[in-house]
C-alpha positions in Angstrom: -0.1 0.0 0.1 1.4 3.8 -0.4 2.6 5.3 2.5 2.5 7.6 3.7 -1.3 7.5 2.9 -2.7 10.3 0.6 -6.2 12.1 1.7 -7.7 14.7 0.6 -10.6 17.6 1.3 -12.9 17.9 -1.8 -15.6 21.1 -2.4 -17.2 22.9 -4.9 -18.9 20.0 -5.8 -22.6 20.2 -7.1 -24.4 17.8 -4.3 -26.8 16.0 -6.5 -24.6 14.8 -9.4 -22.9 11.5 -9.5 -18.8 11.7 -9.5 -15.8 9.5 -10.1 -12.7 10.1 -8.5 -9.5 8.3 -9.9 -5.6 8.9 -9.2 -3.2 9.4 -11.8 0.9 9.2 -10.5 3.2 10.9 -13.0 6.8 11.2 -12.7 7.7 14.7 -11.9 11.5 14.4 -12.6 13.9 11.5 -13.7 14.9 10.4 -9.7 13.7 7.8 -6.9 12.3 8.9 -4.2 12.6 7.5 -0.6 10.4 8.0 2.8 13.2 8.7 5.5 12.7 10.5 8.5 9.5 11.9 7.7 10.5 13.4 4.7 11.1 12.3 1.0 14.6 12.2 0.0 16.7 11.8 -3.3 17.7 8.0 -3.7 19.3 7.6 -7.2 18.0 7.6 -10.8 14.7 6.6 -11.6 13.7 3.4 -13.5 12.3 4.0 -17.1 8.6 5.0 -17.1 6.0 2.4 -17.0 2.6 2.2 -18.5 -0.3 4.8 -17.6 -2.8 3.6 -15.1 -5.1 5.1 -13.4 -6.8 4.1 -9.7 -10.5 4.7 -8.9 -11.6 5.4 -6.1 -13.6 2.5 -4.8 -16.6 4.4 -3.7 -17.0 6.1 -7.0 -19.7 6.7 -8.6 -20.8 8.8 -5.6 -22.8 11.7 -5.2 -20.6 15.7 -4.8 -22.8 15.4 -1.4 -20.9 12.4 -0.1 -17.5 13.4 -1.6 -17.6 17.2 0.4 -18.6 15.6 3.5 -15.1 14.3 4.8 -11.7 14.1 3.4 -11.5 10.9 0.6 -8.5 8.9 1.6 -7.0 6.4 -1.2 -5.5 4.2 1.5 -6.5 1.0 -0.6 -4.6 2.3 -3.4 -1.5 -0.4 -4.1 1.7 0.5 -6.0 3.8 -1.5 -7.6 6.9 -1.2 -10.2 6.2 -4.8 -11.9 5.2 -3.7 -15.7 3.4 -6.6 -16.3 1.3 -6.2 -12.8 -2.3 -8.6 -13.2 -3.8 -7.6 -9.7 -4.7 -3.2 -10.7 -1.9 -2.1 -9.2 -0.7 1.1 -10.0 
């Protein structure tokens, strides 16, 4: 699972409309990072870029009212660097 976990507050949605929330993870540079002493630090050169995969939040679709009522947690998101992953990991 992703560590640290990602939570976001959503606002400005139409309360009665249905929305799908998804996460797309994109490399920002060509470095590898590690989480050490409560912060991210450069830990070498990055692996080659993997195929794009998006993670759809398991509560999707849901009304705007539900998304805005509390922070949305992506704690079930699992990350992998396995290009041939068959389990839906991002």
